[in-house]
Steps between C-alpha positions, in 0.01 A plus 500: 500500500601765752621754242334657198612336176695720260279476191121524516329203332225732370412870527291438814732222625232233476564150370288199423435289806533191277289288735587182307868525597440421869607154606296254703733567793437875477123451496534264796694766690217747445243243612698423815530868591137574411366214710717590797403867504134434423477282811695743718332830412134461606469687830824685424453673165257782431156425365589683179802279441314177570219602266756596236654154502210390281655681202797261519284187473533457126433218256862392467701338780813651650635846422220730377483585132526881497261532203223309678579673829484843336159422350362426848673796660391737223140396556535566873691829518643586159850377580723261309823313572797537264823300506841669532851347513580632848525844656405784267595871513294712739337700222388181327366351824297809585364532146369145512332551838352834393338316208375207713762254382680298766848377405597150610813293460443178309749276685432296813729403787663159525351234730784559748406870522141461619551695821718787383591670175660843487364605162126495425390203290167419337360363826575819689381721216184311412388325818617790717370795297227397259227401752505853642470645148158332482383736777366821338622734774851357520519481121432874486769563763763315296413699187522821702837387634625459144387850413662629820824326412522692176468825695742387772771459237466871424540583871798266550302322768479141378663366815225655712220370280661156493452481876126544455495206258717290729297551816162460329504303173788275605478476880175659609255397773134601516263510797180303436229452763747582776764254378822551307515333160771482235467620141853597391636276225831440674314357797220301335745327264730395788407221740748625759404866490128418490550365851764749616304812407203403719631256761850612597566736792803636317368763253319826571149538363431870449197691376542628143589864448607601151778739596627270774523208258686703240761603759566140608780288359441130444680168484528314173694198628280355775170521685383853574567670833182707471171448320252781434128441547241671281142531630357408157589501133261790452702700755823418319359615168356815659838589653665473160227692317483787748875554549696763310824304473722785377497696829507173695824397332649835596394454863645151518828611344543748787445237769710211626443156360367239740655161567287192424453410870440854625175586681394863543307642793215602270470158337186293540651170607313172462796304626838603646763271357780345701723497188624165629518355150703788355733500802560125471589537132734790578677294765 
């Protein structure tokens, strides 16, 4: 699941979810994960995410049926969920997002993988991402990101744009009523990182700045060393709408990349991290 398959199953890489093929054990795994995260996230997750959870409360038990889920999501924000066999080519991914289609894997982790799975499964993709797609502002941001991805390919800047996705859509924090809350799918779908991102003294928590984020490398194999905090989803969308990304890519290309744990003098810092966790793993 960590590489793109050689032959596309269809022109747009979508497949049938085939909801009936899931086993009782697989549905039970979803239910276990859903119950655990649903109990953990109040007081931690953003209001938008918690409200969006309602779209996942469908008529069938266990793993959501993408057809039924898409009907509810389409009514809310015009989005739908489509099944794919795993990772898809960048151009395909961006085309789906630009047309308000969210691609999701249709497999689920084994019961012995509840706490960690390297590749995104249906729980990460659906529980982690879909609730935020029920928020009109964030839904517009994701569509805009898809459109921006198509342009980034022309500029050879996909690695820079990927950092924006990573530090917002996957591992973003938002400030609500003076408190930090989680909304990134990689956090809200993980019991461990849901606690780590807010409670640990180890990571930095830095105010969001578009250029700063796109200069910053990230970790794909463990908890993040820095999290970026947006003031609101409206501010995130506004930053994307009002930025001319072509010149920005050129600026970033001329500057040094930043390490995941690095803090700059001009950063707005909500929490200086000790990096104790990363150092203990390195040792």
